[in-house]
N, C-alpha and C positions, 0 to 999 in steps of 0.2 A: 630473721628478719626481716622477711618479708612485709609479713606482715604488721611486723611491730616501722616498718616505714608508714607501710600504706596510713598507719595510725597516724603518725607527728606528719601525712599530707593534707590527710581528712582535717589536722587540726589545724591547722594553718588556713586552713576554706572556712573550717565558721568560725576561725577568729578573725579573718577581711570582710567576711558578709556581714556579721556582727560589726564593725567601723563602721561597714555604709552607712548602716541600718541605723547605727546611735546618733551618726552625723552627717544623716535624710535632712533635706531642707523641710523646713516644715510651713504652706501657704497661710497665712495668719491676714486679718482687718483694722487699716488702722482709722480708728472708729469718726474721726474732723472729716473721713468722707460721711455719714450719715450724718452731721450738724446741725441736722434743716428737719430731718422725722425726729429725734430725740426729745424735745424735747415739748415736744404732742401727743406719743404715744411710746414712753422705753420698752413694757413689757412688750407690744406689735416689735418693737425694732429690732430688739433680740431675737424674735421667732426669723421674724425676715434672714437677720443671718443664719440662723439656729437654719434654713431652709438650703440655703446655699453653697452647705458643704460649710461650714468655718469654723470651727472651737479659738483659732488663737487667736485672742487679740492684741492692743496698740491703743494704748486709749487716749484723747487730748488732750486734756488739757481743763476741762467740760465737770469735774467730776461726775455726781451722781442722783443728777437731776428733780433735788427733793426728799429724796428718798436717805431715809438711812442707812450705813454700809450695812446693817445687816437687811436688810431689805434687797437690796443691787445684788450683795454679795447671793443672794436665796432666788434671784431672777438671773445669773451669773449658772448657779449651777442645773437650776431646771430645763435652761435652755442647753445645758452642756456642753459647756464654754469661758473661757479660762482668760486671763489679765494676765500675759507673758512679761506684756513691754510696760513699766508704768511714766505717766508724766510726771515731767518736775521744773517749772517755771527757775528761773534761775534767779529769780531771788529768795523761791525757797534756799535752794539746796546754798544758798550765801547766807541765811540768814535762818536756816531751820535746818538740816541737811539731817534731821534726825528725825523730823516731822514723812520723809519722805524718804524713810527706813521705814519708819514705823505703815504708810501707805504696798509694799511694795513686798513686804509681810503679809500683811495682810489676804494682799494677792496671792501669792506662793511665787510672787511674780520674778525670774532668771533678773530680769532685765527693768536698767531706767534710762531714761532717755528726755533729755533737754533740747528744746525744737529752738531755739535763739538769743538769742547774745547783745543783749542792751546796748546798744549805741545812738549816737546823733542823725537822722536822718539819710544818708545816705556816706555818711563818714564815715566806714570803719577803721581803723588804727590800730598800731602795733600797742599802745593802750590799752584798749576795750582788749584784745584778745593777751597780753597778760596776765588782767582781772579774769577773766575768761580761766584762764592757766592754773588761779592759785586758788577757782572757786573747785573746778571743776576736779584738779587733785587734790583737797584736803575733802573734798565731799563724796569723793569718789574712789576714798584709802579709807572711809564711813563704812562706807557701801560693800566696795574689797575685801572687808575684813570680818562682811557679815557675810557673806558667799551671794552676791547680789554685782553686778557687774553697770559700771556707768559709762553712757552711751551720748554722744554730741555730732545734733543733726544740723552740718549742715545747711545753707540756705542760701548762698551765690555769691555772696556779698563779701568771702573771706577770698577771694581768687583776689587782693592788690596786693601788689610788687611788695616785693621783700626782701633785700639783701639778695634780687638774682633769682628769685623763686617763688613763692606768692606769701600773705600771710597762714594759711592753710596749713603748708609746709612747718609752718612753724609750733605751730598748734597742735600737730600729730606727731613732732622729731620731736614735742616734748611734755610731749601727753600720756603720762608714768602712770597714771591713778585710774583713766581712763580712758574709753576706744572708739571707738566710730559707729553711728546710721547713716548707707550713702543712701539717698532718695537720686534716682537718675534723672528725674526730671532740673533738679536744682544743682546738675552737675554738668547737663547738658542744656540749661537752658547759658548759663555763661558763654558754651562755647568751649566744654570742651568734652574730654572726652573721658565717660565713664571707669571704660573696660581697663582705659590705659590707667586711670588713678587704681585701682583693682591689683593691678600688676606695679602700681609705684610704691603699693602699700599693704602688702599682700597681706597681715596678719592685724592690720587695725580694723577694717573694717569686720560688725559680727555681725548686722540688721540691716535690711533692706526696703528703702519703701519704691512701691513698683509703680512707678506711673509719667504713663505718654504723653508726648504733648501735640498737638494734631502743625502738618508739613503743613512749612512754611510758613511759621508761628519764630516773630526773631524775637533775642532771646536778649536776657541784663543782668547786670554783675551786683543788682539792686538788691537780689532777694526778692523780689516782685513781681507779679506776670497778671492775667486774664483769666480766670479757672476757667473758666469756660474753651480754653484751649485743649484742658486739659480730656484725651480720648482712649480709647478703647485697650487696650493693649496692646502693640503689634502690630494696632492702624494708622498712630504715625509714622515724625521724625525719630528716636528712637528707637538702638536697635537694640529693640527687647532683651531677643535669641540672642542676643550675642553675651550681652550685663549675668540672665540671669544662666548661660552657658558657665562664664567664666566663672559664676559669683559659689555656683555650683563644687566648681572644684578648692575654691578655698575657705568650703565647707562653712561660710554663712550661716547661721543658725536658724533666722526666720524672714520670708519675704514677704513685709505686709503692701498687700493693696492698697491703693490710695486713690482715690477722686475728688476732687475738690469740686466739680462743676454741679447745675442743676440737676444734670444729668444723670447723678451717682446711684442713683435705684435701678436704673436704665442699664447703668456702666458697669457699673462695679460688678454682678452677674457673669458675665459677658468675660471682662478681663481676668474675674478666676478661672473661669471655666480654659482661659485663654492658654494663661501660667501654667496649670493641672498640665494640659496638652503638651511643654515639655519636659516633663518629668520620662 
């Protein structure tokens, strides 16, 4: 009897350990960080990423830089890199979601992300929001049926008042076939607390961009900022530690380090080490 109980107890321990391993967050890189380097030297840039100890990538709407898809795939494989999240412009999701699906399948990606909802200048409205819902739910259904999750990446302009809440609340509550990628910079920039939003919608965020902002920077709700305000993670005004801790509780799949500044080559490896130190 004691032996049986011991075996049962050990089985539970193994199960929970396995669960923890399955849901451990992976650190990756958003390739837009190196948008200035890739056009000059794609193989060398991939080698640089490999030297940083990064495996998982999210692309940034920049294609294959003139290489064939086969050549591009080969360079990724040579450096042990994998695109796990594929970017898709809004118009492509709207007009040809099947090409998005094909691209995701080519990379074996689990996720697709859209970074922007078209709108007129700074005037983001409920009409824009409802069009996005139609496009994202339709494309998201196609992707979901093929084992891929569509996510939307808010940029701050979605925090416009609507029926006692925000337009982003309307997006989230009506996201039947898509989820969200939180960029902590673009939640903090309009004056919001990323941790509170993670707690408010614990099942909606599947991916995360980790990006910090220089102390003293004033934000806005327009989705625009000076990229040179990007600093090494943990050195700015965003509480990265608290965000990562909360995101781990929610088992968010991937943390993509992103740095849009001209100092990305210097700052990104330092940010990667910082996040690794939080594990």
